[in-house]
Structures are given as C-alpha cells and as structure tokens.
Biotite code that builds the C-alpha atoms (Angstrom):
import biotite.structure as struc

atoms = struc.array([
    struc.Atom([-58.997, 57.781, -82.839], chain_id="A", res_id=1, res_name="MET", atom_name="CA", element="C"),
    struc.Atom([-60.587, 60.946, -84.075], chain_id="A", res_id=2, res_name="LYS", atom_name="CA", element="C"),
    struc.Atom([-64.317, 61.443, -83.728], chain_id="A", res_id=3, res_name="LYS", atom_name="CA", element="C"),
    struc.Atom([-66.311, 63.336, -86.296], chain_id="A", res_id=4, res_name="PHE", atom_name="CA", element="C"),
    struc.Atom([-69.521, 65.160, -85.576], chain_id="A", res_id=5, res_name="LEU", atom_name="CA", element="C"),
    struc.Atom([-71.765, 65.529, -88.576], chain_id="A", res_id=6, res_name="ILE", atom_name="CA", element="C"),
    struc.Atom([-74.202, 68.389, -88.406], chain_id="A", res_id=7, res_name="MET", atom_name="CA", element="C"),
    struc.Atom([-77.206, 68.184, -90.706], chain_id="A", res_id=8, res_name="LEU", atom_name="CA", element="C"),
    struc.Atom([-79.112, 71.266, -91.653], chain_id="A", res_id=9, res_name="THR", atom_name="CA", element="C"),
    struc.Atom([-82.942, 71.178, -91.655], chain_id="A", res_id=10, res_name="PRO", atom_name="CA", element="C"),
    struc.Atom([-82.836, 71.158, -95.455], chain_id="A", res_id=11, res_name="ALA", atom_name="CA", element="C"),
    struc.Atom([-80.546, 68.111, -95.441], chain_id="A", res_id=12, res_name="ALA", atom_name="CA", element="C"),
    struc.Atom([-82.789, 66.295, -92.979], chain_id="A", res_id=13, res_name="ILE", atom_name="CA", element="C"),
    struc.Atom([-85.785, 66.939, -95.231], chain_id="A", res_id=14, res_name="MET", atom_name="CA", element="C"),
    struc.Atom([-83.810, 65.693, -98.255], chain_id="A", res_id=15, res_name="PHE", atom_name="CA", element="C"),
    struc.Atom([-82.915, 62.400, -96.591], chain_id="A", res_id=16, res_name="TRP", atom_name="CA", element="C"),
    struc.Atom([-86.276, 61.908, -94.885], chain_id="A", res_id=17, res_name="ALA", atom_name="CA", element="C"),
    struc.Atom([-88.513, 62.698, -97.851], chain_id="A", res_id=18, res_name="SER", atom_name="CA", element="C"),
    struc.Atom([-88.213, 59.304, -99.647], chain_id="A", res_id=19, res_name="PRO", atom_name="CA", element="C"),
    struc.Atom([-89.135, 57.502, -96.424], chain_id="A", res_id=20, res_name="PHE", atom_name="CA", element="C"),
    struc.Atom([-92.049, 59.850, -95.777], chain_id="A", res_id=21, res_name="ALA", atom_name="CA", element="C"),
    struc.Atom([-93.262, 59.378, -99.346], chain_id="A", res_id=22, res_name="THR", atom_name="CA", element="C"),
    struc.Atom([-93.114, 55.575, -98.974], chain_id="A", res_id=23, res_name="ALA", atom_name="CA", element="C"),
    struc.Atom([-94.988, 55.757, -95.680], chain_id="A", res_id=24, res_name="GLN", atom_name="CA", element="C"),
    struc.Atom([-97.663, 57.990, -97.210], chain_id="A", res_id=25, res_name="GLU", atom_name="CA", element="C"),
    struc.Atom([-98.040, 55.533, -100.107], chain_id="A", res_id=26, res_name="ALA", atom_name="CA", element="C"),
    struc.Atom([-98.880, 52.759, -97.643], chain_id="A", res_id=27, res_name="ARG", atom_name="CA", element="C"),
    struc.Atom([-101.762, 54.734, -96.118], chain_id="A", res_id=28, res_name="GLN", atom_name="CA", element="C"),
    struc.Atom([-105.163, 53.634, -97.479], chain_id="A", res_id=29, res_name="PRO", atom_name="CA", element="C"),
    struc.Atom([-107.000, 56.284, -99.427], chain_id="A", res_id=30, res_name="ALA", atom_name="CA", element="C"),
    struc.Atom([-110.035, 57.666, -97.579], chain_id="A", res_id=31, res_name="PRO", atom_name="CA", element="C"),
    struc.Atom([-113.289, 56.083, -98.751], chain_id="A", res_id=32, res_name="VAL", atom_name="CA", element="C"),
    struc.Atom([-115.958, 58.458, -99.960], chain_id="A", res_id=33, res_name="THR", atom_name="CA", element="C"),
    struc.Atom([-119.437, 57.440, -98.821], chain_id="A", res_id=34, res_name="VAL", atom_name="CA", element="C"),
    struc.Atom([-121.992, 57.738, -101.592], chain_id="A", res_id=35, res_name="ASP", atom_name="CA", element="C"),
    struc.Atom([-125.336, 57.040, -99.919], chain_id="A", res_id=36, res_name="ALA", atom_name="CA", element="C"),
    struc.Atom([-127.281, 57.545, -103.157], chain_id="A", res_id=37, res_name="ALA", atom_name="CA", element="C"),
    struc.Atom([-125.418, 54.632, -104.748], chain_id="A", res_id=38, res_name="LYS", atom_name="CA", element="C"),
    struc.Atom([-124.736, 52.546, -101.661], chain_id="A", res_id=39, res_name="GLY", atom_name="CA", element="C"),
    struc.Atom([-128.100, 52.399, -99.887], chain_id="A", res_id=40, res_name="LEU", atom_name="CA", element="C"),
    struc.Atom([-129.983, 50.751, -102.793], chain_id="A", res_id=41, res_name="PRO", atom_name="CA", element="C"),
    struc.Atom([-127.234, 48.117, -102.863], chain_id="A", res_id=42, res_name="GLU", atom_name="CA", element="C"),
    struc.Atom([-127.568, 47.601, -99.109], chain_id="A", res_id=43, res_name="TRP", atom_name="CA", element="C"),
    struc.Atom([-131.340, 47.115, -99.517], chain_id="A", res_id=44, res_name="ASP", atom_name="CA", element="C"),
    struc.Atom([-130.615, 44.126, -101.780], chain_id="A", res_id=45, res_name="LYS", atom_name="CA", element="C"),
    struc.Atom([-128.165, 42.701, -99.225], chain_id="A", res_id=46, res_name="ILE", atom_name="CA", element="C"),
    struc.Atom([-130.639, 43.205, -96.396], chain_id="A", res_id=47, res_name="TYR", atom_name="CA", element="C"),
    struc.Atom([-133.303, 41.352, -98.384], chain_id="A", res_id=48, res_name="ALA", atom_name="CA", element="C"),
    struc.Atom([-130.968, 38.337, -98.368], chain_id="A", res_id=49, res_name="VAL", atom_name="CA", element="C"),
    struc.Atom([-129.658, 38.558, -94.799], chain_id="A", res_id=50, res_name="PHE", atom_name="CA", element="C"),
    struc.Atom([-133.123, 39.090, -93.301], chain_id="A", res_id=51, res_name="SER", atom_name="CA", element="C"),
    struc.Atom([-134.741, 36.341, -95.381], chain_id="A", res_id=52, res_name="HIS", atom_name="CA", element="C"),
    struc.Atom([-135.866, 33.275, -93.368], chain_id="A", res_id=53, res_name="PRO", atom_name="CA", element="C"),
    struc.Atom([-133.379, 31.055, -95.220], chain_id="A", res_id=54, res_name="ARG", atom_name="CA", element="C"),
    struc.Atom([-130.582, 33.121, -93.658], chain_id="A", res_id=55, res_name="CYS", atom_name="CA", element="C"),
    struc.Atom([-132.014, 34.741, -90.535], chain_id="A", res_id=56, res_name="ALA", atom_name="CA", element="C"),
    struc.Atom([-133.600, 31.556, -89.169], chain_id="A", res_id=57, res_name="GLY", atom_name="CA", element="C"),
    struc.Atom([-130.180, 30.318, -88.029], chain_id="A", res_id=58, res_name="CYS", atom_name="CA", element="C"),
    struc.Atom([-128.853, 33.741, -86.956], chain_id="A", res_id=59, res_name="HIS", atom_name="CA", element="C"),
    struc.Atom([-130.728, 33.713, -83.656], chain_id="A", res_id=60, res_name="VAL", atom_name="CA", element="C"),
    struc.Atom([-129.791, 35.165, -80.276], chain_id="A", res_id=61, res_name="ALA", atom_name="CA", element="C"),
    struc.Atom([-131.288, 32.275, -78.315], chain_id="A", res_id=62, res_name="ASP", atom_name="CA", element="C"),
    struc.Atom([-130.521, 28.568, -78.674], chain_id="A", res_id=63, res_name="ASP", atom_name="CA", element="C"),
    struc.Atom([-133.407, 27.617, -81.003], chain_id="A", res_id=64, res_name="ARG", atom_name="CA", element="C"),
    struc.Atom([-133.282, 27.797, -84.801], chain_id="A", res_id=65, res_name="PRO", atom_name="CA", element="C"),
    struc.Atom([-136.459, 28.875, -86.591], chain_id="A", res_id=66, res_name="ARG", atom_name="CA", element="C"),
    struc.Atom([-138.625, 27.256, -89.237], chain_id="A", res_id=67, res_name="TRP", atom_name="CA", element="C"),
    struc.Atom([-140.418, 29.575, -91.624], chain_id="A", res_id=68, res_name="SER", atom_name="CA", element="C"),
    struc.Atom([-142.479, 29.025, -94.759], chain_id="A", res_id=69, res_name="ASP", atom_name="CA", element="C"),
    struc.Atom([-146.102, 29.100, -95.868], chain_id="A", res_id=70, res_name="ALA", atom_name="CA", element="C"),
    struc.Atom([-146.638, 25.414, -95.046], chain_id="A", res_id=71, res_name="HIS", atom_name="CA", element="C"),
    struc.Atom([-145.541, 26.090, -91.447], chain_id="A", res_id=72, res_name="TYR", atom_name="CA", element="C"),
    struc.Atom([-148.162, 28.808, -91.080], chain_id="A", res_id=73, res_name="GLY", atom_name="CA", element="C"),
    struc.Atom([-145.532, 31.408, -90.209], chain_id="A", res_id=74, res_name="GLY", atom_name="CA", element="C"),
    struc.Atom([-142.338, 31.325, -88.200], chain_id="A", res_id=75, res_name="THR", atom_name="CA", element="C"),
    struc.Atom([-141.961, 28.534, -85.634], chain_id="A", res_id=76, res_name="ARG", atom_name="CA", element="C"),
    struc.Atom([-139.260, 27.407, -83.238], chain_id="A", res_id=77, res_name="VAL", atom_name="CA", element="C"),
    struc.Atom([-137.490, 24.262, -84.476], chain_id="A", res_id=78, res_name="HIS", atom_name="CA", element="C"),
    struc.Atom([-139.290, 21.164, -83.193], chain_id="A", res_id=79, res_name="ALA", atom_name="CA", element="C"),
    struc.Atom([-137.750, 18.213, -81.310], chain_id="A", res_id=80, res_name="PHE", atom_name="CA", element="C"),
    struc.Atom([-136.248, 20.563, -78.698], chain_id="A", res_id=81, res_name="ASN", atom_name="CA", element="C"),
    struc.Atom([-133.266, 21.233, -80.957], chain_id="A", res_id=82, res_name="VAL", atom_name="CA", element="C"),
    struc.Atom([-130.740, 23.456, -79.171], chain_id="A", res_id=83, res_name="GLN", atom_name="CA", element="C"),
    struc.Atom([-127.561, 25.366, -80.036], chain_id="A", res_id=84, res_name="ARG", atom_name="CA", element="C"),
    struc.Atom([-125.491, 23.048, -77.844], chain_id="A", res_id=85, res_name="GLY", atom_name="CA", element="C"),
    struc.Atom([-124.261, 23.257, -74.280], chain_id="A", res_id=86, res_name="SER", atom_name="CA", element="C"),
    struc.Atom([-120.742, 23.992, -75.546], chain_id="A", res_id=87, res_name="ASP", atom_name="CA", element="C"),
    struc.Atom([-122.033, 26.994, -77.532], chain_id="A", res_id=88, res_name="GLY", atom_name="CA", element="C"),
    struc.Atom([-120.678, 25.570, -80.793], chain_id="A", res_id=89, res_name="SER", atom_name="CA", element="C"),
    struc.Atom([-123.977, 25.754, -82.661], chain_id="A", res_id=90, res_name="GLY", atom_name="CA", element="C"),
    struc.Atom([-123.737, 22.090, -83.689], chain_id="A", res_id=91, res_name="PHE", atom_name="CA", element="C"),
    struc.Atom([-126.329, 20.890, -81.166], chain_id="A", res_id=92, res_name="GLY", atom_name="CA", element="C"),
    struc.Atom([-126.296, 19.033, -77.873], chain_id="A", res_id=93, res_name="ASN", atom_name="CA", element="C"),
    struc.Atom([-124.521, 15.688, -77.447], chain_id="A", res_id=94, res_name="PRO", atom_name="CA", element="C"),
    struc.Atom([-126.836, 12.975, -78.706], chain_id="A", res_id=95, res_name="GLY", atom_name="CA", element="C"),
    struc.Atom([-128.784, 15.423, -80.856], chain_id="A", res_id=96, res_name="LEU", atom_name="CA", element="C"),
    struc.Atom([-126.220, 17.031, -83.114], chain_id="A", res_id=97, res_name="ARG", atom_name="CA", element="C"),
    struc.Atom([-127.494, 18.997, -86.108], chain_id="A", res_id=98, res_name="CYS", atom_name="CA", element="C"),
    struc.Atom([-125.849, 16.625, -88.570], chain_id="A", res_id=99, res_name="MET", atom_name="CA", element="C"),
    struc.Atom([-127.702, 13.658, -87.076], chain_id="A", res_id=100, res_name="THR", atom_name="CA", element="C"),
    struc.Atom([-130.595, 14.732, -89.344], chain_id="A", res_id=101, res_name="CYS", atom_name="CA", element="C"),
    struc.Atom([-129.089, 17.402, -91.617], chain_id="A", res_id=102, res_name="HIS", atom_name="CA", element="C"),
    struc.Atom([-126.819, 15.679, -94.116], chain_id="A", res_id=103, res_name="PHE", atom_name="CA", element="C"),
    struc.Atom([-124.712, 17.243, -96.877], chain_id="A", res_id=104, res_name="SER", atom_name="CA", element="C"),
    struc.Atom([-127.721, 17.593, -99.222], chain_id="A", res_id=105, res_name="SER", atom_name="CA", element="C"),
    struc.Atom([-131.463, 18.185, -99.012], chain_id="A", res_id=106, res_name="ASN", atom_name="CA", element="C"),
    struc.Atom([-133.920, 15.396, -98.363], chain_id="A", res_id=107, res_name="SER", atom_name="CA", element="C"),
    struc.Atom([-136.247, 14.818, -101.311], chain_id="A", res_id=108, res_name="ASN", atom_name="CA", element="C"),
    struc.Atom([-139.250, 14.362, -99.007], chain_id="A", res_id=109, res_name="GLU", atom_name="CA", element="C"),
    struc.Atom([-141.671, 17.214, -98.265], chain_id="A", res_id=110, res_name="LEU", atom_name="CA", element="C"),
    struc.Atom([-140.785, 18.488, -94.773], chain_id="A", res_id=111, res_name="HIS", atom_name="CA", element="C"),
    struc.Atom([-137.703, 16.245, -94.896], chain_id="A", res_id=112, res_name="GLY", atom_name="CA", element="C"),
    struc.Atom([-134.600, 17.802, -93.343], chain_id="A", res_id=113, res_name="PRO", atom_name="CA", element="C"),
    struc.Atom([-132.670, 20.203, -95.536], chain_id="A", res_id=114, res_name="PRO", atom_name="CA", element="C"),
    struc.Atom([-128.960, 19.638, -95.834], chain_id="A", res_id=115, res_name="GLY", atom_name="CA", element="C"),
    struc.Atom([-125.615, 21.235, -96.616], chain_id="A", res_id=116, res_name="ALA", atom_name="CA", element="C"),
    struc.Atom([-122.026, 20.759, -95.536], chain_id="A", res_id=117, res_name="GLU", atom_name="CA", element="C"),
    struc.Atom([-121.231, 21.719, -91.946], chain_id="A", res_id=118, res_name="ASN", atom_name="CA", element="C"),
    struc.Atom([-124.854, 22.325, -90.885], chain_id="A", res_id=119, res_name="TRP", atom_name="CA", element="C"),
    struc.Atom([-125.050, 24.390, -87.672], chain_id="A", res_id=120, res_name="HIS", atom_name="CA", element="C"),
    struc.Atom([-126.381, 27.558, -86.084], chain_id="A", res_id=121, res_name="LEU", atom_name="CA", element="C"),
    struc.Atom([-124.507, 30.798, -86.646], chain_id="A", res_id=122, res_name="ALA", atom_name="CA", element="C"),
    struc.Atom([-122.438, 31.952, -83.630], chain_id="A", res_id=123, res_name="PRO", atom_name="CA", element="C"),
    struc.Atom([-124.535, 33.902, -81.137], chain_id="A", res_id=124, res_name="VAL", atom_name="CA", element="C"),
    struc.Atom([-122.491, 37.087, -81.690], chain_id="A", res_id=125, res_name="GLU", atom_name="CA", element="C"),
    struc.Atom([-123.711, 36.959, -85.309], chain_id="A", res_id=126, res_name="MET", atom_name="CA", element="C"),
    struc.Atom([-127.398, 36.905, -84.322], chain_id="A", res_id=127, res_name="ALA", atom_name="CA", element="C"),
    struc.Atom([-129.651, 39.249, -86.300], chain_id="A", res_id=128, res_name="TRP", atom_name="CA", element="C"),
    struc.Atom([-132.988, 37.436, -86.482], chain_id="A", res_id=129, res_name="PHE", atom_name="CA", element="C"),
    struc.Atom([-135.779, 40.071, -86.619], chain_id="A", res_id=130, res_name="GLU", atom_name="CA", element="C"),
    struc.Atom([-133.337, 42.983, -86.343], chain_id="A", res_id=131, res_name="GLU", atom_name="CA", element="C"),
    struc.Atom([-133.828, 46.143, -88.413], chain_id="A", res_id=132, res_name="SER", atom_name="CA", element="C"),
    struc.Atom([-131.965, 46.998, -91.590], chain_id="A", res_id=133, res_name="SER", atom_name="CA", element="C"),
    struc.Atom([-129.838, 49.575, -89.750], chain_id="A", res_id=134, res_name="ALA", atom_name="CA", element="C"),
    struc.Atom([-128.986, 47.098, -86.973], chain_id="A", res_id=135, res_name="GLU", atom_name="CA", element="C"),
    struc.Atom([-127.926, 44.344, -89.358], chain_id="A", res_id=136, res_name="ILE", atom_name="CA", element="C"),
    struc.Atom([-125.911, 46.816, -91.441], chain_id="A", res_id=137, res_name="CYS", atom_name="CA", element="C"),
    struc.Atom([-123.987, 48.047, -88.394], chain_id="A", res_id=138, res_name="ALA", atom_name="CA", element="C"),
    struc.Atom([-123.397, 44.471, -87.287], chain_id="A", res_id=139, res_name="GLN", atom_name="CA", element="C"),
    struc.Atom([-122.047, 43.317, -90.662], chain_id="A", res_id=140, res_name="ILE", atom_name="CA", element="C"),
    struc.Atom([-119.460, 46.119, -90.491], chain_id="A", res_id=141, res_name="LYS", atom_name="CA", element="C"),
    struc.Atom([-118.369, 45.220, -86.948], chain_id="A", res_id=142, res_name="ASP", atom_name="CA", element="C"),
    struc.Atom([-115.730, 42.424, -86.796], chain_id="A", res_id=143, res_name="PRO", atom_name="CA", element="C"),
    struc.Atom([-116.697, 41.747, -83.165], chain_id="A", res_id=144, res_name="ALA", atom_name="CA", element="C"),
    struc.Atom([-120.176, 40.776, -84.382], chain_id="A", res_id=145, res_name="ARG", atom_name="CA", element="C"),
    struc.Atom([-119.557, 39.322, -87.849], chain_id="A", res_id=146, res_name="ASN", atom_name="CA", element="C"),
    struc.Atom([-117.148, 36.502, -87.073], chain_id="A", res_id=147, res_name="GLY", atom_name="CA", element="C"),
    struc.Atom([-113.991, 38.638, -87.143], chain_id="A", res_id=148, res_name="GLY", atom_name="CA", element="C"),
    struc.Atom([-114.354, 39.403, -90.849], chain_id="A", res_id=149, res_name="ARG", atom_name="CA", element="C"),
    struc.Atom([-113.561, 42.410, -92.998], chain_id="A", res_id=150, res_name="SER", atom_name="CA", element="C"),
    struc.Atom([-116.296, 43.386, -95.461], chain_id="A", res_id=151, res_name="LEU", atom_name="CA", element="C"),
    struc.Atom([-114.288, 41.675, -98.187], chain_id="A", res_id=152, res_name="GLN", atom_name="CA", element="C"),
    struc.Atom([-114.254, 38.529, -96.040], chain_id="A", res_id=153, res_name="ASP", atom_name="CA", element="C"),
    struc.Atom([-118.033, 38.803, -95.608], chain_id="A", res_id=154, res_name="VAL", atom_name="CA", element="C"),
    struc.Atom([-118.478, 39.004, -99.373], chain_id="A", res_id=155, res_name="ALA", atom_name="CA", element="C"),
    struc.Atom([-116.299, 35.924, -99.907], chain_id="A", res_id=156, res_name="LEU", atom_name="CA", element="C"),
    struc.Atom([-118.093, 34.046, -97.120], chain_id="A", res_id=157, res_name="HIS", atom_name="CA", element="C"),
    struc.Atom([-121.431, 34.701, -98.824], chain_id="A", res_id=158, res_name="VAL", atom_name="CA", element="C"),
    struc.Atom([-120.087, 33.635, -102.216], chain_id="A", res_id=159, res_name="ARG", atom_name="CA", element="C"),
    struc.Atom([-118.084, 30.556, -101.220], chain_id="A", res_id=160, res_name="ASP", atom_name="CA", element="C"),
    struc.Atom([-119.507, 28.962, -98.060], chain_id="A", res_id=161, res_name="ASP", atom_name="CA", element="C"),
    struc.Atom([-121.516, 25.780, -98.821], chain_id="A", res_id=162, res_name="LYS", atom_name="CA", element="C"),
    struc.Atom([-123.908, 26.265, -95.912], chain_id="A", res_id=163, res_name="LEU", atom_name="CA", element="C"),
    struc.Atom([-124.627, 29.867, -96.922], chain_id="A", res_id=164, res_name="VAL", atom_name="CA", element="C"),
    struc.Atom([-125.203, 28.676, -100.503], chain_id="A", res_id=165, res_name="ALA", atom_name="CA", element="C"),
    struc.Atom([-127.996, 26.411, -99.248], chain_id="A", res_id=166, res_name="TRP", atom_name="CA", element="C"),
    struc.Atom([-130.139, 29.533, -98.755], chain_id="A", res_id=167, res_name="GLY", atom_name="CA", element="C"),
    struc.Atom([-130.514, 29.800, -102.534], chain_id="A", res_id=168, res_name="TRP", atom_name="CA", element="C"),
    struc.Atom([-131.225, 26.079, -103.043], chain_id="A", res_id=169, res_name="ALA", atom_name="CA", element="C"),
    struc.Atom([-133.234, 25.010, -99.969], chain_id="A", res_id=170, res_name="PRO", atom_name="CA", element="C"),
    struc.Atom([-135.255, 22.282, -101.727], chain_id="A", res_id=171, res_name="GLY", atom_name="CA", element="C"),
    struc.Atom([-138.603, 20.715, -100.767], chain_id="A", res_id=172, res_name="ALA", atom_name="CA", element="C"),
    struc.Atom([-140.722, 23.689, -101.906], chain_id="A", res_id=173, res_name="ASN", atom_name="CA", element="C"),
    struc.Atom([-138.995, 26.103, -99.518], chain_id="A", res_id=174, res_name="ARG", atom_name="CA", element="C"),
    struc.Atom([-138.763, 29.698, -100.703], chain_id="A", res_id=175, res_name="GLU", atom_name="CA", element="C"),
    struc.Atom([-135.126, 30.500, -101.590], chain_id="A", res_id=176, res_name="PRO", atom_name="CA", element="C"),
    struc.Atom([-133.366, 33.708, -100.623], chain_id="A", res_id=177, res_name="ALA", atom_name="CA", element="C"),
    struc.Atom([-133.511, 36.381, -103.342], chain_id="A", res_id=178, res_name="PRO", atom_name="CA", element="C"),
    struc.Atom([-130.953, 36.324, -106.143], chain_id="A", res_id=179, res_name="GLY", atom_name="CA", element="C"),
    struc.Atom([-127.928, 34.060, -105.879], chain_id="A", res_id=180, res_name="SER", atom_name="CA", element="C"),
    struc.Atom([-124.646, 33.793, -103.982], chain_id="A", res_id=181, res_name="ALA", atom_name="CA", element="C"),
    struc.Atom([-122.733, 35.360, -106.872], chain_id="A", res_id=182, res_name="GLU", atom_name="CA", element="C"),
    struc.Atom([-125.233, 38.203, -107.263], chain_id="A", res_id=183, res_name="GLU", atom_name="CA", element="C"),
    struc.Atom([-125.094, 38.930, -103.543], chain_id="A", res_id=184, res_name="THR", atom_name="CA", element="C"),
    struc.Atom([-121.286, 38.893, -103.633], chain_id="A", res_id=185, res_name="TYR", atom_name="CA", element="C"),
    struc.Atom([-121.293, 41.425, -106.487], chain_id="A", res_id=186, res_name="VAL", atom_name="CA", element="C"),
    struc.Atom([-123.844, 43.564, -104.612], chain_id="A", res_id=187, res_name="THR", atom_name="CA", element="C"),
    struc.Atom([-121.684, 43.594, -101.471], chain_id="A", res_id=188, res_name="ILE", atom_name="CA", element="C"),
    struc.Atom([-118.713, 44.668, -103.607], chain_id="A", res_id=189, res_name="GLU", atom_name="CA", element="C"),
    struc.Atom([-120.779, 47.512, -105.093], chain_id="A", res_id=190, res_name="SER", atom_name="CA", element="C"),
    struc.Atom([-121.958, 48.551, -101.633], chain_id="A", res_id=191, res_name="TRP", atom_name="CA", element="C"),
    struc.Atom([-118.373, 48.604, -100.389], chain_id="A", res_id=192, res_name="MET", atom_name="CA", element="C"),
    struc.Atom([-117.263, 50.682, -103.373], chain_id="A", res_id=193, res_name="ALA", atom_name="CA", element="C"),
    struc.Atom([-119.909, 53.253, -102.392], chain_id="A", res_id=194, res_name="ALA", atom_name="CA", element="C"),
    struc.Atom([-118.449, 53.462, -98.880], chain_id="A", res_id=195, res_name="GLY", atom_name="CA", element="C"),
    struc.Atom([-120.751, 50.826, -97.274], chain_id="A", res_id=196, res_name="ALA", atom_name="CA", element="C"),
    struc.Atom([-123.402, 53.270, -96.035], chain_id="A", res_id=197, res_name="PRO", atom_name="CA", element="C"),
    struc.Atom([-126.021, 52.145, -93.519], chain_id="A", res_id=198, res_name="CYS", atom_name="CA", element="C"),
    struc.Atom([-129.637, 53.316, -93.358], chain_id="A", res_id=199, res_name="PRO", atom_name="CA", element="C"),
    struc.Atom([-130.747, 55.514, -90.502], chain_id="A", res_id=200, res_name="ALA", atom_name="CA", element="C"),
    struc.Atom([-133.229, 52.915, -89.246], chain_id="A", res_id=201, res_name="LYS", atom_name="CA", element="C"),
])
C-alpha cells in the first residue's frame, strides 16, 4: 500500500482554518462598555430597594431577622428568640419554624405576622443588612455571594420570586419597598445594559 504525504502551505492552512476561527470568534461575547453616567443612577434605584427594611431585614449576617417600621420605634431584633436554624437553612429551628407563624399571605391584624410563600431568611452568604451601596453592589455581582446567580438571574429572581414580591405588599401598615417588582426588574436590566457599574463607596 502506498502512503501519501500531503504538505499544506501556510496559505492553505489559513484557508481551511479561517471558517473555524470565524465561528469561534462569533461565539465570544462582545465586551461590555461601562457607562457610569447612565448606570449609577439606575443602581441607586436598585440600592434603595435592596437596602430597604422590607428586603434587608432578612438579609442578615447573624441568625436573627430584623423588624423595622415606625410603630416599632426603629429597627429591632425579631422577638420570640427566632433563629436562622441550627441546620443553617434559614427556615428556623425545629419546633419554631418560620412557617409556623408566617403563612402564604399577610395577617389582617395590626402587628400580625406577614406572610408569603416559602418564608425564610436569606442564606448567610447573601447577607447585606446595613452594608454600603458599594458593598451591596459588589456582592450582587459576585455569584459566590448572590446565590450562584448571574445578573440576569438576579433580575428574574426579583421579578418572579413570591417571597421577594412580599416586599412591595407587606400589609398591616408596613412601609413597602420603593417601586414594584417589575420596575426593579426593568431597572436592573437598564443597569446591566450600562455595564453594571458600582459606586466608589
């Protein structure tokens, strides 16, 4: 059997390789241009939501959710010795689970327990209670500290999660978070389109 040795010139190699290189280049995401002038005002709106007591009160680094409103006289640690839970789940300790009192909807009684589906504390790696705008911004962009989410996932989580939605309909004379879930989703999208800039502090 005869063997043939095919020699390709550099020009031939470039001819055959160029379609593959072009396809590979097409798969590369386009670099995002950061437009701080457009993006930072959008972030300020997002920060106003994320730092609001309706959101931040359950994004705590310790094991105790917070109560906050004018009729509480400021921010207080949740009464009844409510804890995150010895298993770290955020659903409370055995015998005192969050959903023992927090049902799928708000109580109609003043100071009655608020409610939404799947009531629980945010995971401790997502804690941002009393953090600065810059700190929360950096955290939201970090999958290790935002629940493993892309920014698009964060936007969808804000728009679609029933527990998050409670922040805009907290009932019983509680102050709601600013805007709405849909408005915040649109704002996050606008912030992302501007390159998701973070403030310096």
